[in-house]
C-alpha positions as CSV (number, residue, x, y, z in Angstrom):
1,M,137.6,158.6,86.8
2,K,139.3,156.5,84.0
3,R,142.7,156.7,85.8
4,L,141.1,155.8,89.1
5,K,139.5,152.7,87.5
6,E,142.9,151.7,86.0
7,I,144.5,151.8,89.4
8,V,141.7,149.8,90.9
9,N,142.1,147.1,88.2
10,K,145.7,146.7,89.4
11,F,144.7,145.8,93.0
12,N,145.2,141.9,92.2
13,K,148.9,142.7,91.6
14,A,149.5,144.4,95.0
15,N,151.1,142.6,97.9
16,V,150.5,144.3,101.2
17,L,151.6,143.3,104.7
18,V,149.2,144.2,107.5
19,I,150.6,144.2,111.1
20,G,148.7,145.0,114.3
21,D,146.4,143.9,117.0
22,L,144.1,141.0,116.1
23,I,140.7,141.0,117.5
24,L,137.9,138.4,117.6
25,D,134.6,140.2,117.2
26,E,131.9,138.2,118.9
27,F,128.2,139.0,118.7
28,I,125.4,137.5,120.9
29,W,122.1,138.1,119.5
30,G,118.7,137.9,121.4
31,N,115.8,139.8,122.6
32,V,114.7,141.5,125.8
33,S,111.2,141.0,127.4
34,R,111.9,141.7,131.0
35,I,114.1,143.2,133.7
36,S,116.3,141.0,135.9
37,P,114.9,140.6,139.4
38,E,118.6,140.5,140.7
39,A,119.5,144.0,139.4
40,P,118.0,146.8,137.2
41,V,119.3,145.3,134.0
42,P,117.6,143.8,131.0
43,V,117.5,139.9,130.6
44,V,118.7,139.2,127.0
45,W,117.3,135.7,125.7
46,A,120.1,134.8,123.5
47,N,119.2,132.8,120.4
48,R,122.4,133.2,118.1
49,R,126.1,133.9,118.2
50,S,128.4,134.9,115.3
51,F,132.0,135.9,115.0
52,M,134.1,138.1,112.8
53,P,137.7,138.8,112.4
54,G,138.3,142.3,113.8
55,G,141.2,144.8,114.2
56,A,144.1,144.3,111.8
57,A,142.4,141.1,110.6
58,N,139.5,143.2,109.3
59,V,141.9,145.4,107.4
60,A,143.3,142.2,105.9
61,T,139.8,141.1,105.1
62,N,139.1,144.4,103.3
63,I,142.4,143.9,101.2
64,C,141.3,140.5,100.2
65,A,137.8,141.6,99.4
66,L,139.4,144.2,96.9
67,D,141.4,141.3,95.3
68,G,144.8,142.5,96.9
69,N,147.3,139.9,98.2
70,V,147.8,140.1,102.0
71,T,150.3,138.9,104.7
72,L,148.8,139.2,108.2
73,I,151.0,139.6,111.3
74,G,149.7,139.7,114.8
75,I,149.4,137.8,118.1
76,I,146.9,135.3,119.6
77,G,146.8,133.6,123.0
78,K,146.8,129.9,123.7
79,D,143.1,129.7,124.3
80,K,139.8,128.6,122.7
81,N,139.3,132.0,121.3
82,A,142.6,131.7,119.3
83,G,141.0,128.8,117.4
84,L,137.9,130.7,116.7
85,L,139.8,133.7,115.4
86,L,142.1,131.5,113.2
87,S,139.0,129.8,111.8
88,E,137.4,133.0,110.8
89,I,140.6,134.4,109.3
90,K,141.1,131.2,107.2
91,K,137.5,131.5,106.0
92,K,138.5,134.7,104.4
93,K,141.4,133.0,102.7
94,I,144.0,135.0,104.6
95,P,147.3,133.2,105.2
96,T,148.1,132.7,109.0
97,K,151.9,132.0,108.8
98,G,152.6,135.4,110.2
99,I,150.4,134.8,113.4
100,F,152.3,134.1,116.5
101,V,151.1,132.4,119.7
102,E,151.9,134.0,123.2
103,A,150.6,131.7,125.9
104,S,150.9,134.5,128.6
105,R,148.3,136.8,126.7
106,H,144.6,136.5,126.1
107,T,143.4,136.4,122.5
108,T,141.7,139.8,122.2
109,V,138.0,139.5,122.2
110,K,135.2,142.1,122.0
111,T,131.8,140.5,122.8
112,R,128.7,142.7,121.9
113,I,125.4,141.6,123.4
114,V,122.6,142.8,121.0
115,A,119.0,142.9,121.8
116,G,116.9,143.4,118.7
117,H,118.9,146.2,117.0
118,Q,120.2,147.7,120.2
119,Q,123.7,146.8,121.6
120,V,123.1,146.4,125.3
121,V,126.7,145.9,126.5
122,R,130.2,145.1,125.2
123,V,132.7,143.0,127.2
124,D,136.4,143.1,126.3
125,W,139.0,140.5,127.1
126,E,142.5,141.7,126.3
127,H,146.2,142.6,127.3
128,T,147.6,146.0,126.6
129,D,151.1,145.4,127.7
130,S,154.0,145.7,125.1
131,L,155.2,142.4,123.6
132,P,158.2,140.6,125.2
133,R,161.4,141.5,123.5
134,E,161.8,138.0,122.0
135,L,158.5,138.1,120.4
136,N,159.3,141.6,118.9
137,E,162.4,140.0,117.4
138,K,160.5,137.1,115.9
139,I,158.2,139.4,114.2
140,I,161.0,141.7,113.0
141,D,162.9,138.7,111.7
142,F,159.8,137.5,109.7
143,I,159.4,140.8,108.1
144,R,163.1,141.1,107.3
145,K,163.1,137.8,105.5
146,N,160.1,138.7,103.5
147,I,160.4,142.4,102.9
148,S,161.1,141.9,99.2
149,S,157.7,140.4,98.8
150,Y,155.7,143.6,100.0
151,D,154.6,146.6,97.9
152,A,153.2,148.3,101.1
153,I,152.9,147.9,104.9
154,I,149.9,148.9,106.9
155,I,150.3,149.4,110.7
156,E,147.1,148.8,112.5
157,D,147.4,150.2,116.0
158,Y,144.6,149.5,118.4
159,G,146.6,150.1,121.4
160,K,146.6,146.4,122.6
161,G,150.5,146.1,122.9
162,V,151.5,144.6,119.5
163,I,152.6,147.9,118.0
164,N,155.2,149.3,120.2
165,E,158.2,151.8,119.9
166,H,160.9,149.2,119.3
167,L,158.8,147.3,116.7
168,L,157.8,150.6,114.8
169,Q,161.5,151.9,114.7
170,E,162.6,148.6,113.0
171,I,159.7,148.3,110.6
172,I,159.8,152.0,109.5
173,A,163.6,151.8,109.0
174,L,163.2,148.6,106.8
175,A,160.3,150.2,104.9
176,R,162.3,153.3,104.1
177,K,165.3,151.3,103.1
178,N,163.4,149.3,100.6
179,N,161.3,152.2,99.4
180,I,158.0,150.6,100.5
181,V,154.9,152.7,101.3
182,I,154.1,152.4,105.0
183,T,150.7,153.7,106.4
184,V,149.4,153.8,109.8
185,D,145.9,153.7,111.2
186,P,147.0,155.5,114.4
187,K,146.6,155.4,118.1
188,E,146.6,158.8,119.7
189,E,149.2,157.9,122.4
190,N,151.7,156.5,119.8
191,F,151.8,159.4,117.4
192,L,155.4,160.2,118.2
193,H,156.6,156.8,117.1
194,Y,155.1,157.1,113.6
195,R,157.9,159.6,112.5
196,G,159.0,159.0,109.0
197,V,156.0,156.8,107.7
198,T,154.3,157.5,104.4
199,S,151.0,158.5,105.7
200,I,148.6,158.2,108.7
201,T,144.8,158.1,108.6
202,P,143.3,159.5,111.8
203,N,139.8,160.6,112.2
204,R,138.9,164.0,113.6
205,K,138.9,162.9,117.3
206,E,142.1,160.9,117.0
207,L,143.8,164.0,115.6
208,E,142.5,166.2,118.4
209,N,143.7,163.7,121.1
210,A,147.1,163.4,119.3
211,V,147.6,167.1,119.3
212,R,147.2,167.1,123.0
213,N,149.7,164.2,123.5
214,L,152.3,165.6,121.0
215,R,152.1,169.0,122.8
216,M,152.6,167.4,126.3
217,K,155.5,165.2,125.0
218,D,157.4,167.8,122.8
219,T,160.6,168.5,124.4
220,T,162.0,170.4,121.3
221,N,159.4,173.2,121.2
222,K,159.0,172.6,117.5
223,F,155.4,171.5,117.8
224,K,153.5,174.9,117.2
225,M,149.8,173.7,117.6
226,H,148.5,175.0,120.9
227,N,144.7,174.5,120.6
228,D,143.7,170.9,121.5
229,R,140.1,171.3,120.6
230,L,139.5,171.2,116.9
231,F,136.1,173.0,116.5
232,S,136.7,174.6,113.1
233,D,138.1,173.7,109.7
234,K,140.9,176.2,110.2
235,E,141.9,174.4,113.5
236,I,141.8,170.9,111.8
237,D,144.0,172.2,109.0
238,Q,146.5,173.8,111.4
239,A,146.7,170.6,113.5
240,A,147.2,168.4,110.4
241,V,149.9,170.6,108.9
242,E,151.8,170.8,112.2
243,T,151.6,167.1,112.8
244,L,152.7,166.4,109.3
245,K,155.7,168.6,109.6
246,Y,156.7,167.5,113.2
247,L,156.5,163.8,112.3
248,N,158.1,164.1,108.8
249,L,155.2,162.5,107.0
250,E,154.5,162.5,103.3
251,S,150.8,163.1,103.9
252,I,147.9,162.8,106.5
253,L,144.4,161.7,105.5
254,V,141.9,163.0,108.0
255,T,138.5,161.2,107.8
256,L,135.7,163.5,108.9
257,G,132.6,161.2,108.9
258,E,129.6,162.6,107.0
259,H,131.9,165.5,105.9
260,G,134.2,163.2,103.9
261,M,137.9,163.6,104.3
262,R,140.7,166.0,103.9
263,L,144.2,165.3,102.5
264,F,147.3,167.2,103.5
265,E,150.5,166.6,101.7
266,K,154.2,167.6,102.4
267,N,154.3,170.0,99.4
268,G,151.6,172.0,101.1
269,K,148.7,170.7,99.0
270,V,145.3,170.4,100.9
271,I,142.4,168.6,99.3
272,T,138.9,168.5,100.6
273,I,136.9,165.4,99.5
274,P,133.2,165.4,100.1
275,T,131.6,162.2,101.1
276,V,130.1,160.1,98.2
277,A,128.0,157.9,100.5
278,Q,124.5,157.6,99.2
279,E,122.9,156.2,102.4
280,V,124.5,155.7,105.8
281,F,123.5,152.7,107.7
282,D,126.6,151.7,109.8
283,V,130.0,153.4,110.0
284,S,131.7,150.6,112.0
285,G,134.8,149.3,110.1
286,A,134.7,152.3,107.6
287,G,138.2,153.3,108.8
288,D,139.6,149.9,107.9
289,T,138.1,150.1,104.4
290,V,139.8,153.6,104.0
291,I,143.3,152.5,105.0
292,A,143.0,149.3,103.0
293,A,141.8,151.0,99.7
294,F,144.2,154.0,100.2
295,T,147.3,151.8,100.6
296,L,146.4,149.4,97.9
297,A,146.0,152.4,95.5
298,L,149.3,153.9,96.7
299,S,151.1,150.5,96.0
300,C,149.7,150.5,92.5
301,G,151.2,153.8,91.6
302,A,148.4,156.1,92.6
303,T,149.2,159.7,93.7
304,K,148.1,160.5,97.3
305,E,145.1,162.4,95.8
306,Q,144.1,159.6,93.6
307,A,144.4,157.1,96.4
308,A,142.3,159.3,98.7
309,Y,139.6,159.6,96.2
310,I,139.5,155.8,95.7
311,S,139.4,155.2,99.5
312,N,136.5,157.8,99.9
313,F,134.5,155.8,97.2
314,A,135.2,152.5,99.0
315,A,134.1,153.9,102.4
316,G,131.0,155.4,100.7
317,I,130.0,151.8,99.8
318,V,130.6,150.1,103.1
319,V,128.7,152.6,105.2
320,G,125.7,151.8,103.1
321,K,125.7,148.2,104.4
322,L,124.7,147.0,107.8
323,G,127.4,145.7,110.1
324,T,131.2,145.7,109.6
325,A,131.2,145.3,105.9
326,T,133.7,145.3,102.9
327,T,133.5,146.1,99.3
328,N,135.1,144.5,96.2
329,R,136.6,145.7,93.0
330,K,133.5,145.1,91.0
331,E,131.3,147.3,93.3
332,L,134.1,149.9,93.5
333,S,134.5,150.1,89.6
334,E,130.8,150.4,89.3
335,R,130.7,153.3,91.8
336,L,133.5,155.0,90.0
337,N,131.3,155.1,87.0
């Protein structure tokens, strides 16, 4: 544990670029006491509204909370929600110089209506089309000009169009050329485009869906995994190992909820890490904490195994808090004790 604490204590020296889909999480809070006479639905008497930065912005928030230095790249629309999202990002002291405006797109918003402690409905405003070529080039140019400033890059792919094949090819090539760690919180449909990154962090369901997609799109007959339902540990292991080889990755960190996580490395090493969560109140945002802590640790010289253990401890802290939460270096160091 002493070595893990030494790594965590270096987090404030790490510079991480986070690029991906920016989301404004809106919560409308209220109570239900009757059913609508117009339709068989509850009437929510709203009494409070709150906002949080979500998606790639939440990963950046996690890095800031752990004292890492972060640059955030993403897209917002030219609408009132853009102002709300920028305001929430600035409250977290995250720089916004890498956030670009595209007037033809909505700012992505997920509105959750909550009655008491129960979510009644969620409404999403979003575009999922790939970015225009010129906007892609602006982002690539921004990264190219600042690449020497970064120790690591996180790709946050929520499938809203910011992360696309052309952008990934350019970013991965830049990272490899400059020996920079690059990790991906993946979207199942885009697994083929992650070839050559340092590591991906899928959960069990994402890995299962990715296997189905890779098998369908494989034209080389090199992808050997045939089962696309991962019921057993053996099937998870086989899927992860095949994906790791097929995509030429250094490692895959599969998150397994209450069963902890499993790390697969290129050298054949497989490590099962049991959960350290003492109590679980809310798992929302835990994946963002995992990739933030894992990447910060790698950028501070940790091995993949050490980084996985640190991210497991960080996730164990945030699932013990209500709502989309973060942890900090002090809490993490104390838990490592």
